[in-house]
C-alpha positions as CSV (number, residue, x, y, z in Angstrom):
1,X,141.9,-120.8,-71.5
2,X,145.2,-119.1,-71.8
3,X,146.1,-116.8,-74.7
4,X,149.0,-117.9,-76.9
5,X,150.7,-114.6,-77.2
6,X,151.9,-111.8,-74.9
7,X,152.2,-108.2,-75.7
8,X,154.9,-107.7,-73.1
9,X,157.9,-109.6,-74.3
10,X,161.4,-109.6,-72.7
11,X,163.9,-107.4,-74.6
12,X,166.2,-110.4,-75.1
13,X,165.5,-114.0,-74.3
14,X,167.9,-116.7,-75.2
15,X,166.1,-120.0,-75.7
16,X,168.0,-123.3,-76.1
17,X,165.7,-125.4,-78.3
18,X,165.7,-129.0,-77.0
19,X,167.6,-131.4,-79.2
20,X,166.2,-134.7,-80.5
21,X,168.2,-137.9,-80.2
22,X,170.8,-139.1,-77.8
23,X,173.9,-137.6,-79.3
24,X,176.6,-136.4,-76.8
25,X,177.1,-132.7,-76.7
26,X,180.8,-133.1,-77.4
27,X,179.8,-134.6,-80.8
28,X,177.5,-131.7,-81.7
29,X,178.0,-128.4,-83.5
30,X,176.0,-125.6,-81.8
31,X,174.8,-122.9,-84.1
32,X,173.2,-119.7,-82.7
33,X,170.1,-118.5,-84.6
34,X,168.8,-114.9,-84.0
35,X,165.1,-114.1,-84.8
36,X,162.4,-111.9,-83.4
37,X,159.3,-113.0,-81.5
38,X,160.2,-116.7,-81.5
39,X,157.9,-117.3,-78.6
40,X,155.0,-115.9,-80.6
41,X,155.7,-118.1,-83.6
42,X,155.3,-121.8,-82.7
43,X,156.1,-122.9,-86.3
44,X,159.8,-121.9,-85.7
45,X,160.1,-124.5,-82.8
46,X,158.4,-127.1,-85.0
47,X,160.8,-126.6,-87.8
48,X,163.9,-126.6,-85.6
49,X,162.7,-129.7,-83.8
50,X,162.4,-131.5,-87.2
51,X,165.8,-130.1,-88.3
52,X,167.5,-131.4,-85.2
53,X,165.9,-134.9,-85.7
54,X,167.4,-135.0,-89.2
55,X,170.7,-133.5,-88.1
56,X,171.5,-134.9,-84.6
57,X,175.0,-133.6,-84.9
58,X,173.7,-130.0,-84.9
59,X,172.2,-128.2,-81.9
60,X,170.3,-124.9,-82.5
61,X,170.3,-122.3,-79.9
62,X,167.8,-119.5,-80.5
63,X,168.3,-115.9,-79.6
64,X,164.8,-114.5,-79.2
65,X,164.6,-110.7,-79.5
66,X,161.5,-108.5,-79.2
67,X,160.3,-107.4,-82.7
68,X,160.5,-103.6,-81.9
69,X,164.1,-104.0,-80.8
70,X,165.3,-106.4,-83.4
71,X,166.9,-104.3,-86.2
72,X,168.9,-102.2,-83.8
73,X,169.8,-105.1,-81.5
74,X,171.0,-107.2,-84.4
75,X,173.2,-104.4,-85.7
76,X,174.8,-103.9,-82.2
77,X,175.3,-107.7,-81.8
78,X,176.9,-108.1,-85.2
79,X,179.1,-105.0,-84.8
80,X,180.3,-106.3,-81.4
81,X,181.3,-109.6,-82.9
82,X,178.9,-111.6,-80.8
83,X,178.5,-115.2,-81.7
84,X,175.6,-115.4,-84.1
85,X,175.7,-117.9,-87.0
86,X,172.2,-117.5,-88.6
87,X,169.9,-114.5,-88.3
88,X,166.6,-113.4,-89.8
89,X,166.6,-110.2,-91.9
90,X,163.5,-108.3,-91.0
91,X,163.2,-105.9,-93.8
92,X,165.0,-104.3,-96.8
93,X,166.3,-101.4,-94.7
94,X,168.0,-103.9,-92.4
95,X,169.2,-105.9,-95.4
96,X,170.9,-102.8,-96.9
97,X,172.4,-102.0,-93.5
98,X,173.9,-105.5,-93.1
99,X,175.1,-105.6,-96.7
100,X,176.8,-102.2,-96.3
101,X,178.6,-103.5,-93.2
102,X,179.7,-106.8,-94.8
103,X,177.7,-108.9,-92.3
104,X,176.2,-111.2,-95.0
105,X,177.7,-114.4,-96.5
106,X,177.2,-115.0,-100.2
107,X,175.2,-118.2,-100.7
108,X,175.8,-119.1,-104.4
109,X,178.4,-121.6,-103.5
110,X,176.0,-123.5,-101.2
111,X,173.1,-123.2,-103.7
112,X,175.1,-124.6,-106.6
113,X,176.7,-127.3,-104.5
114,X,173.3,-128.6,-103.3
115,X,171.6,-128.1,-106.6
116,X,168.9,-125.8,-105.2
117,X,166.2,-124.7,-107.6
118,X,165.6,-121.0,-107.0
119,X,162.6,-120.7,-109.5
120,X,159.9,-121.3,-106.9
121,X,161.1,-118.2,-105.0
122,X,160.0,-116.0,-107.8
123,X,161.3,-112.6,-109.1
124,X,161.4,-111.2,-105.6
125,X,164.7,-113.1,-105.1
126,X,166.4,-110.4,-107.1
127,X,166.0,-108.0,-104.2
128,X,168.4,-110.0,-102.1
129,X,171.1,-110.4,-104.7
130,X,174.2,-108.3,-104.8
131,X,176.6,-108.4,-107.8
132,X,175.0,-111.6,-108.8
133,X,175.4,-113.2,-105.4
134,X,172.5,-114.4,-103.3
135,X,172.8,-112.8,-99.9
136,X,169.9,-114.5,-98.1
137,X,167.3,-117.3,-98.6
138,X,163.7,-116.3,-98.2
139,X,161.6,-118.3,-95.8
140,X,158.6,-115.9,-95.7
141,X,157.1,-113.8,-98.5
142,X,154.2,-111.6,-97.5
143,X,151.7,-109.4,-99.2
144,X,149.4,-106.7,-97.6
145,X,145.7,-107.6,-97.6
146,X,142.6,-106.3,-95.9
147,X,141.3,-108.1,-92.8
148,X,137.8,-107.5,-91.6
149,X,135.5,-108.4,-88.8
150,X,132.3,-109.9,-90.2
151,X,130.2,-109.3,-87.1
152,X,131.0,-105.6,-87.0
153,X,129.9,-105.4,-90.7
154,X,126.8,-107.3,-90.0
155,X,125.8,-105.2,-87.0
156,X,126.2,-102.0,-89.1
157,X,124.4,-103.5,-92.1
158,X,127.4,-102.9,-94.4
159,X,128.4,-105.3,-97.2
160,X,131.8,-107.0,-96.7
161,X,134.8,-105.5,-98.6
162,X,135.3,-106.7,-102.1
163,X,138.6,-107.5,-103.8
164,X,138.2,-104.2,-105.7
165,X,137.8,-101.7,-102.9
166,X,139.4,-98.3,-103.3
167,X,141.1,-96.4,-100.5
168,X,138.3,-93.8,-100.7
169,X,135.8,-96.5,-100.2
170,X,137.9,-97.8,-97.3
171,X,137.5,-94.4,-95.6
172,X,133.7,-94.2,-96.3
173,X,133.2,-97.8,-95.0
174,X,135.2,-97.1,-91.8
175,X,132.9,-94.2,-91.0
176,X,129.9,-96.4,-91.2
177,X,131.4,-99.1,-89.0
178,X,132.6,-96.7,-86.2
179,X,130.4,-96.7,-83.1
180,X,130.6,-96.1,-79.3
181,X,132.9,-94.2,-77.1
182,X,135.9,-94.7,-74.8
183,X,136.9,-98.2,-73.9
184,X,133.9,-99.6,-75.7
185,X,134.5,-97.8,-79.0
186,X,134.4,-99.9,-82.1
187,X,136.9,-98.4,-84.6
188,X,135.9,-98.6,-88.2
189,X,139.5,-99.3,-89.2
190,X,142.9,-99.4,-87.7
191,X,146.1,-97.9,-89.2
192,X,149.1,-98.9,-87.3
193,X,151.8,-96.4,-86.3
194,X,154.4,-97.7,-88.9
195,X,155.1,-95.1,-91.6
196,X,154.6,-97.8,-94.2
197,X,150.9,-98.0,-93.4
198,X,150.5,-94.5,-95.0
199,X,153.4,-94.2,-97.4
200,X,153.5,-97.6,-99.1
201,X,150.1,-98.3,-100.7
202,X,150.3,-95.2,-102.9
203,X,153.7,-96.3,-104.2
204,X,151.8,-98.4,-106.7
205,X,150.6,-95.3,-108.5
206,X,154.1,-94.1,-109.5
207,X,157.5,-95.3,-110.7
208,X,159.2,-93.4,-107.9
209,X,160.4,-95.2,-104.7
210,X,161.0,-93.9,-101.2
211,X,164.7,-93.9,-102.1
212,X,164.4,-91.3,-104.8
213,X,163.8,-88.2,-102.7
214,X,160.6,-86.8,-104.2
215,X,157.8,-87.4,-101.7
216,X,155.1,-85.1,-103.2
217,X,153.1,-88.2,-104.4
218,X,152.5,-89.1,-100.7
219,X,150.1,-86.1,-100.2
220,X,146.8,-87.9,-101.1
221,X,147.7,-90.8,-98.8
222,X,148.4,-88.5,-95.8
223,X,145.3,-86.4,-96.6
224,X,143.1,-89.5,-96.5
225,X,144.6,-91.0,-93.3
226,X,144.7,-87.7,-91.5
227,X,141.1,-87.1,-92.4
228,X,140.1,-90.5,-90.9
229,X,142.1,-89.7,-87.8
230,X,141.2,-86.0,-87.2
231,X,137.8,-85.5,-88.9
232,X,136.0,-88.9,-89.1
233,X,137.5,-90.3,-85.8
234,X,137.2,-93.7,-87.4
235,X,140.7,-94.8,-86.6
236,X,142.7,-94.6,-83.4
237,X,145.0,-91.6,-83.5
238,X,148.7,-92.1,-84.0
239,X,149.4,-90.4,-80.7
240,X,147.1,-92.8,-78.8
241,X,148.6,-95.8,-80.4
242,X,152.1,-94.7,-79.4
243,X,151.3,-93.6,-75.9
244,X,149.2,-96.7,-75.1
245,X,151.6,-99.0,-76.9
246,X,148.6,-100.5,-78.7
247,X,149.2,-103.6,-80.9
248,X,147.0,-104.3,-83.9
249,X,146.9,-107.9,-83.0
250,X,145.2,-107.5,-79.6
251,X,142.8,-104.8,-80.8
252,X,141.6,-106.8,-83.8
253,X,141.4,-110.1,-81.8
254,X,139.2,-108.5,-79.1
255,X,136.7,-107.4,-81.7
256,X,137.3,-103.7,-81.6
257,X,138.3,-103.1,-85.2
258,X,136.2,-103.4,-88.4
259,X,139.1,-103.4,-90.9
260,X,142.8,-103.8,-90.7
261,X,145.4,-103.4,-93.5
262,X,148.2,-105.7,-92.6
263,X,150.5,-108.3,-94.0
264,X,149.7,-112.0,-94.6
265,X,151.8,-112.9,-91.6
266,X,148.7,-112.0,-89.5
267,X,146.8,-114.9,-91.0
268,X,149.0,-117.3,-89.0
269,X,148.4,-115.4,-85.8
270,X,144.6,-115.5,-86.3
271,X,144.7,-119.3,-87.0
272,X,146.5,-120.2,-83.8
273,X,145.5,-117.4,-81.3
274,X,142.5,-118.0,-79.0
275,X,139.8,-115.4,-80.0
276,X,136.2,-115.2,-81.0
277,X,136.5,-112.9,-84.0
278,X,134.5,-114.0,-87.1
279,X,137.0,-112.7,-89.7
280,X,137.5,-112.6,-93.4
281,X,140.1,-111.3,-95.9
282,X,140.0,-109.3,-99.1
283,X,142.6,-107.9,-101.5
284,X,144.3,-104.7,-100.5
285,X,142.4,-101.5,-101.3
286,X,143.9,-99.6,-104.3
287,X,144.5,-96.0,-105.3
288,X,143.5,-94.4,-108.6
289,X,146.4,-94.9,-110.9
290,X,146.8,-98.5,-109.8
291,X,144.6,-101.6,-110.2
292,X,142.7,-104.1,-108.0
293,X,145.1,-106.7,-106.7
294,X,148.1,-104.3,-106.7
295,X,149.7,-104.4,-103.3
296,X,152.9,-104.1,-101.2
297,X,155.0,-107.2,-100.7
298,X,157.8,-108.1,-98.4
299,X,160.5,-110.7,-98.2
300,X,161.9,-112.2,-95.0
301,X,165.2,-114.0,-95.4
302,X,167.7,-116.0,-93.4
303,X,171.3,-114.9,-93.6
304,X,174.6,-116.4,-92.5
305,X,176.9,-114.2,-90.5
306,X,180.0,-113.5,-92.5
307,X,182.0,-114.0,-89.3
308,X,180.5,-117.4,-88.5
309,X,183.0,-120.2,-88.2
310,X,180.2,-122.8,-88.7
311,X,178.9,-121.9,-92.1
312,X,178.3,-125.4,-93.4
313,X,176.1,-126.2,-90.4
314,X,174.5,-122.7,-90.7
315,X,173.6,-123.4,-94.3
316,X,171.9,-126.6,-93.4
317,X,169.6,-124.7,-91.1
318,X,169.0,-121.9,-93.6
319,X,168.2,-124.3,-96.5
320,X,165.9,-126.4,-94.2
321,X,163.9,-123.3,-93.1
322,X,163.8,-121.8,-96.6
323,X,163.3,-125.1,-98.4
324,X,160.3,-127.3,-99.0
325,X,160.3,-128.9,-95.5
326,X,160.2,-125.5,-93.8
327,X,157.7,-124.2,-96.4
328,X,155.3,-127.1,-95.6
329,X,155.3,-126.2,-91.9
330,X,154.9,-122.5,-92.4
331,X,152.1,-123.0,-94.9
332,X,150.2,-125.4,-92.5
333,X,150.4,-122.7,-89.8
334,X,149.1,-119.9,-92.0
335,X,152.4,-118.3,-92.8
336,X,153.1,-117.6,-96.5
337,X,156.4,-119.2,-97.3
338,X,159.2,-117.7,-99.5
339,X,159.2,-120.9,-101.6
340,X,155.9,-121.3,-103.4
341,X,154.9,-124.4,-105.2
342,X,151.3,-125.6,-106.0
343,X,151.7,-128.1,-103.2
344,X,152.7,-125.4,-100.7
345,X,149.9,-123.0,-101.8
346,X,147.4,-125.7,-101.4
347,X,148.6,-126.5,-97.9
348,X,148.4,-122.8,-97.1
349,X,144.9,-122.1,-98.2
350,X,143.6,-125.5,-96.8
351,X,144.9,-124.7,-93.2
352,X,142.2,-125.2,-90.6
353,X,140.5,-121.9,-90.0
354,X,141.5,-120.3,-93.3
355,X,138.6,-118.0,-94.3
356,X,136.2,-119.2,-96.9
357,X,136.8,-117.4,-100.2
358,X,140.2,-116.1,-98.9
359,X,142.2,-117.6,-101.8
360,X,141.0,-114.9,-104.2
361,X,142.3,-112.2,-101.9
362,X,145.8,-113.5,-102.4
363,X,145.8,-113.1,-106.2
364,X,148.1,-110.2,-106.9
365,X,148.6,-107.8,-109.7
366,X,151.6,-105.5,-109.6
367,X,153.6,-105.5,-106.3
368,X,156.1,-103.2,-104.9
369,X,158.4,-103.3,-101.8
370,X,158.4,-100.8,-99.0
371,X,162.0,-99.7,-99.4
372,X,164.2,-101.3,-102.1
373,X,167.8,-102.1,-101.2
374,X,170.1,-99.1,-101.2
375,X,173.1,-97.8,-99.4
376,X,170.8,-95.0,-98.2
377,X,167.9,-97.3,-97.1
378,X,168.6,-97.5,-93.4
379,X,169.2,-93.7,-93.0
380,X,166.2,-92.9,-95.1
381,X,164.0,-95.3,-93.3
382,X,164.8,-93.6,-89.9
383,X,164.3,-90.1,-91.4
384,X,160.9,-91.1,-93.0
385,X,159.7,-92.5,-89.7
386,X,160.6,-89.3,-87.9
387,X,158.9,-87.1,-90.3
388,X,155.9,-89.4,-90.4
389,X,155.5,-89.0,-86.7
390,X,155.7,-85.3,-86.9
391,X,153.0,-85.2,-89.6
392,X,150.6,-87.6,-87.9
393,X,150.9,-85.8,-84.5
394,X,150.4,-82.3,-86.1
395,X,153.8,-81.0,-85.1
396,X,154.3,-79.9,-88.7
397,X,151.8,-79.4,-91.5
398,X,151.6,-82.0,-94.2
399,X,153.2,-79.6,-96.7
400,X,156.1,-78.9,-94.4
401,X,156.5,-82.5,-93.5
402,X,156.8,-83.6,-97.2
403,X,159.2,-80.7,-97.8
404,X,161.3,-81.8,-94.8
405,X,161.5,-85.3,-96.2
406,X,162.8,-84.1,-99.5
407,X,165.4,-81.8,-97.9
408,X,166.6,-84.4,-95.4
409,X,166.8,-87.1,-98.1
410,X,169.0,-84.8,-100.2
411,X,171.3,-84.1,-97.2
412,X,171.6,-87.9,-96.4
413,X,172.8,-88.6,-100.0
414,X,175.1,-85.6,-100.1
415,X,176.7,-86.5,-96.7
416,X,177.1,-90.2,-97.6
């Protein structure tokens, strides 16, 4: 049987999604839709196919960009004036960047014209509003949870994680699960190379954000993860992840990781990928000063290019993806939609393969975002990633790294 995903994607692949119906091309409006990892997300093709059946006068041409290249690639394409009508906004740093460069079309006019009820999108919608204008429509809304391999827990005689696990318990459990050496090593846990994996969970213990410039509160988080990496050897090192280009998806699905802290988008992958992992989910671990159920959330939106000459057709695609029709498809494929109604949530938790008891892991307390929208967000995001790399590879001490973050954040704001 062939696997349904590939870890080696083309940097840029333009995919023309087949139209439905016998409408002559001369009668069609073609809109170009940019997104990352289209080929790894079959639900996108399903939604576009449905959209084109309902709108035979519109043809959707997909620009598929590798996830790692997407933010920079989109900035270059938009700055160069390349023809893009609709594009996915990957994170809040990207959103802030596009907003600062005036690449986003306000959507209030379309929302009001079509009578769209925004209530099911929740309070998170405020993060993508600017001066009262909605600048993107969410089609995905994720939270971070804990994935675990039941067979690894069973083999070690360790109880499965509860929905009230602390981060210290996470570390202790990872030590118990770790076994073997070399290519056969079973890692007790996996912390990916993204800075957010270390920096974000502890945000829930403070009113500070990563925009504010005081990063002293990050110290306990780095101490714990560095301890797991350097002392316990229970997680793959940051350096090895980078040099081997390791992807959490492949490592977990080949049964080599006991626990993985990752967003709910991974549920969809586990439901459709071919693997033999006996997996479960629990609520995110929490730090002292926060509570069980507190976690990091993210919002993925679709935006209309301010330079698009096909905004009406573009809006039809955006509202289909982000509306109830798109939400039903996403939910059925294990992807948590931006629009959440009782119907949508029932579809989501009833998807074939959804883990038993997993619904409780999705009950959240307080949530926070990785990096709130700000004119400084993109620059701070890059700086924090650079300093994170220096700390994790031991090129600077933890104390010096945190000091560097504060000093560089101050410089970014002063030079703005």
